[in-house]
Structures are given as C-alpha cells and as structure tokens.
N, C-alpha and C positions, 0 to 999 in steps of 0.2 A: 774779283772772284765771284763767280755765280754760285749761289747756294748749292752746297753738295758737290761742287767741282773743285778739286785742289788747285792751287796756284801753279803756274808753270814751274816745273822742277820739283814739285812736292808729290808725295804719294799718299793715298789713303791707307789708314790702318785696316788691316784684314780682320774678318770676324774673329772674335775671341780677345781682340785688343782695342784699345781706345787712346785718345790723346785729348786732354782738356786744357792744354796750355799751348801758347804760340812759341815758335822759334825753337822747338825741341827736335833732336835728331832721330828720335825713335818713338815707338808706341809703348804704351803701358799694357800689361797683362791684366785681364779681368781675373780677380781672385776667386778662391773656392766659394761656392754659394752664389756666384754671379756668372753672367754670360753676356755675350753680345753676338747677335746673329746677322748683323749688317756691317758692311765696310764703312769706314770714314766717320765714325761716331765719337762723340765727346764724353762718353760714360758707359757704364755697364748696367745691365738689368738684373734684378733679383729673380730667382727661380719662382715660379708660381706655386700655390699650394698644391701638394700632391707630387711635386717634382723636387729634385735636388741636383747639385753639382759639387762633387768633392775634389775636383781638379781645377786648376787654373787654366787661362787661355782657351776657353771653350766657346763654341758657337751655339750651344743648346744645353738643356737640362735633361736629366734622366728621370724616368718615372719611378716613384716609390713602389716598392713590392707590396704584395697582398698583406693586409693587416697593419699597414703603416701609411702615414701622410705627412 
C-alpha cells in the first residue's frame, strides 16, 4: 500500500469519520468537540480556540458567538 492510498478493495473513511485499527468493516464517528476535515485519517482533531462542535461526525467546527470563546 502506498501511503494515503487504501489497499485494493478498501475504502477511505470520509471526512467526519476515522479508523485507527486494521481489519475493521467500518469507520468510527468523530465525537462532539472533535472533527476530521480529511478523508482516510486515523484520528480526529480538537476544535481550535474560538470554535466548537456540538455534534458528531463533522468535517469542521463552528465559530463561537460574540462574547464567548
């Protein structure tokens, strides 16, 4: 397998999901407070300061409103 290219018959996890184990039939959802904006990743990212995510399976974070961070 070439780095970043799934083996034949395998599919990359879509943004909002990840898989950090081999031989699994599906991807895991990024939980609330986390996101993944790229396909085929082994983990999720935490939202940066000034942003949040209150839903799972998301590809990005939301901006905090005025007066909050």
